[in-house]
N, C-alpha and C positions, 0 to 999 in steps of 0.2 A: 505495500500501500504505500502509495506516495504521499510526500509532505503537502498542503496546499500551497505554502509558500515557492515548494520545486516547481510545483505543475502551472502558478503562474509565470516562473521566471521561465521553465520552458519554453510555455506559449509567447511570451515577450521573442524570444531567442527566435521561436522557431517564424514568430512574423519579421523578423530582421531577415531573418532566410529568406522568404518567400518573396518579399518587399525589393529586395540584392537582383535572384534571381527576377523578377518580372522585369527589373530595372536593365537586366542583360539581354535581355530577349527583346527589348528594342534597339539595341546597338544594330547598326546595320553591318551584314558581314558578307554581302557581297550574294548574301543567299534572299530571294523573294521570301516575306515572313508578312503577314495581315496585322503583326502589333506594328510595322512601321509606317502603319497610316490610320490603323482605328482611331486611332484618339484624337485626330486632327480636325479640328470644329470648321463649321460649314454654316452658310448663313441659310438658314432652311424655314419655311415658312414662319418669317419673322422673329425668328432665335435663332442663338447658338444651337448647332447639333454635332454630337459626331459623329463621323460620318460609318461609325459602326451601327449609329441608331437610323440613319435613313440607307443603308445599301451593304448589299451582299458583296464580301470583299473575298476571293479566291488569290491560288498561287496557280497557275497551270501549270508551273514550269521554275525552276529555282531562281531565273533570269527574270520572272514577267507578274505583277502584281497587275489583278483585275477585279474592279469593282463595278459593281451594274447599282445602281441606285434603282429603290423599290419606285422610285417614281421620274420620269426619266428630264420632268422639270427641273431636276435639282443636278443637272450635268453639268453646268458651266458654273454655279455655286460649287461641288466637289473640287473641279480641277481650279478652280479663283483658289478657295481652300489647303489643296496641298502646295500651291506656286507660292502663296506666300508664306507656309509654312517653314518654305526655306529646306526642305530635306535633299534639295540635289537630286529633286529627283522632274521628268518630262511627261506629266498627264495627257496622254491621244487621246482624243473622243473617235469612238467607232459605232456607229450606229448606237447601240442600246447602251454599251458600257463603254468606260474607259480604261483602258491599258497606259499600264505605267512600267514599261523596260527600265530595269536597271544598269547605270553606268557599271563602268568596270573599275574597281579600285585600286588607287593608287599606294604603290608602297606607303608614300607619307600618309595615305588618309589613313591604310590601317593600322602604322603605328598610332594614329591622333586616337582612332579606336579603343586599341590594347590601352593605352593612358588612359582613358577615358574607365574602358571596364575595371581598372585598376581602384582608379576613387571610387567608384561605386562600390564596389570588393570591400576599400578602408570604412567605408560610411555603413555598411553593413557588422563590420567587424565590431567597427566604435557602436554600433545598437548592440551588439550582444554584449558585451564590455561592460555595458549602463547596464544592462540586466541582470548581468552577474553582479553588480556592484546593488542593484538595487534587493536582489535575491540575499545578498550578503546583510545589507541591513536589514532588512525584514528577520535574520535568520537572528540578528542579535537582539533587538527590541523585542524577539517573541518570547525570551525567559525559558526556553525551553532548557534542559539539562543536558549539563555543559559534552558526553557523548554525543546524544545525538542533535545537536547543534553542530559537532564535526562535524559527522556524519553528512547532514542537508549542506555544511559548507563543500563538502566533499562530493556531494552528489551534483550542485551546479556547478562545479568547476569539469565536472566530468560533463554535464551539459553544453559547458560553456565552448570545451574543447573537440566538442564532435559539432557545435555549429560555427564552429569558424574553420575547420576542416570541410564543412561542407561547402561552404563559401569559399573556400581557397582553393574546391577538387571542382568547383563550377569555374572558378574565375582562369583556373589553367584549361580548362576546356575550350573556354569562350575564347583564350588569347590563343589555343592551336586553331579554333575557325577561323580566326580571325588572320592568320599569318600565311593558312593553307589555302593556296592561289587557283 
């Protein structure tokens, strides 16, 4: 049976890891991924909407993103939204869909993305360490018997090591993905 402080700390760490992985998914690796455009906002029906809320986004091949608006009247708004998001994409209207061919990435661009991935990983590790500190503080305040308190601190450290290792493993995979041409 796990202690509520440990469960709470593990949940915070899991959120930090999940957030980091979600951020990694948004990094352009030269392979098409719907997450590259789904949160771009467009002017639709008098308000701002995300593309994923007004269109289907598919990746028929690794070098192409296809956006199919549910309402053809949104084609221009989606194209304009993608252009103003400055993602380096050139959307091309094609009857009822918008095609986005992915440009080839230069070495410099790949290295830039590796730096971004490293920064995001470090932010994730900082969040994990913050959760560890909060867990340790909660353990100290809980007035547990010393042996239980020590065990709880050890379990929190184990969870910390696992979460940081998770982030590092995913960072290594992301770096490999970014540097493989």
